[in-house]
Every structure is written in C-alpha cells, then in structure tokens.
C-alpha positions as CSV (number, residue, x, y, z in Angstrom):
1,X,38.6,37.6,86.6
2,X,39.6,40.0,88.7
3,X,37.7,41.8,91.2
4,X,37.9,44.9,88.7
5,X,36.4,43.5,85.9
6,X,33.6,42.0,87.6
7,X,33.1,45.7,88.9
8,X,33.4,46.9,84.8
9,X,31.1,43.8,83.5
10,X,28.8,45.4,86.4
11,X,28.8,49.0,85.8
12,X,28.0,48.1,82.1
13,X,24.7,47.3,82.5
14,X,22.4,50.1,81.8
15,X,22.0,53.7,83.3
16,X,24.0,56.6,84.1
17,X,25.0,57.8,88.3
18,X,26.0,55.6,91.3
19,X,25.2,51.5,90.7
20,X,25.0,49.1,93.8
21,X,26.6,45.8,94.3
22,X,24.9,43.5,97.1
23,X,26.2,40.7,98.7
24,X,23.3,38.9,100.4
25,X,23.2,36.4,102.5
26,X,27.2,36.9,103.4
27,X,28.4,32.9,103.6
28,X,30.7,32.0,106.6
29,X,29.4,34.1,108.6
30,X,27.3,33.1,111.8
31,X,23.7,34.6,111.7
32,X,22.7,37.0,108.9
33,X,24.5,39.4,106.9
34,X,25.2,41.3,104.1
35,X,27.6,43.8,102.0
36,X,26.4,46.6,99.7
37,X,28.9,48.4,97.7
38,X,28.4,51.3,95.9
39,X,30.1,52.5,92.6
40,X,30.6,56.1,91.2
41,X,29.8,56.8,87.5
42,X,33.7,55.8,86.7
43,X,33.2,52.7,88.7
44,X,35.5,53.3,91.7
45,X,34.3,52.9,94.9
46,X,32.1,55.4,96.5
47,X,31.2,53.9,100.0
48,X,30.7,50.3,100.9
49,X,28.8,48.4,104.1
50,X,28.4,45.4,106.1
51,X,25.5,45.2,107.6
52,X,25.0,42.4,110.1
53,X,21.7,41.7,112.5
54,X,22.9,39.6,115.2
55,X,24.3,41.8,118.3
56,X,27.9,40.8,119.1
57,X,28.6,42.0,122.4
58,X,32.3,43.3,121.3
59,X,32.3,46.5,122.3
60,X,31.1,46.4,126.3
61,X,34.4,43.9,127.0
62,X,37.0,45.8,124.3
63,X,36.1,49.1,126.5
64,X,39.9,50.1,128.2
65,X,41.9,47.5,126.1
66,X,44.9,48.2,124.5
67,X,44.1,48.6,120.6
68,X,47.1,46.4,119.4
69,X,45.2,43.8,121.5
70,X,41.5,44.0,119.9
71,X,42.6,42.4,116.8
72,X,44.1,39.0,118.6
73,X,40.8,38.7,120.7
74,X,38.2,39.2,118.3
75,X,39.8,37.2,115.9
76,X,39.8,33.9,118.1
77,X,36.3,34.6,119.2
78,X,34.3,35.3,115.1
79,X,35.9,35.6,111.5
80,X,34.4,38.3,111.1
C-alpha cells in the first residue's frame, strides 16, 4: 500500500476539514521525537512538523560553514 493510499484511508474517517496524522514516537532516533502531518480537505499535505526534544547543538558549529558542507557534516553525526 502506498503512502497516498494510507493518507486517503485516514482522511476517509469522519468529519470535514483538516486532518492530522501523528507518528509518535519516532523510531531510529536517539531520544524522543514525533512527526505531525496536517492534511487539507482533499487529503493533500497542508503542513508538516518534526519535533525533537533533545538539544542537538549542531547550530553552533555550523555557523560560517559553507552550505555545501553541512549535509556531509551532520550526516556523520546523526541520521535525522
């Protein structure tokens, strides 16, 4: 079953207006996290949020780093 099929199935359950999908807890993550996805009336993604409670601290040592280096640097530290 594709992700689009899953979203359609969820949006068919009762009520009109915006729907919310919440994945909590996120797996394969050191610490606690969740993903919240908001769907419009047609089942399209209106907004999505990822929340991680722990402070990672990447921001401090990424300041001034060329943007091309950021993905390579952070991917060696954390898989998120």
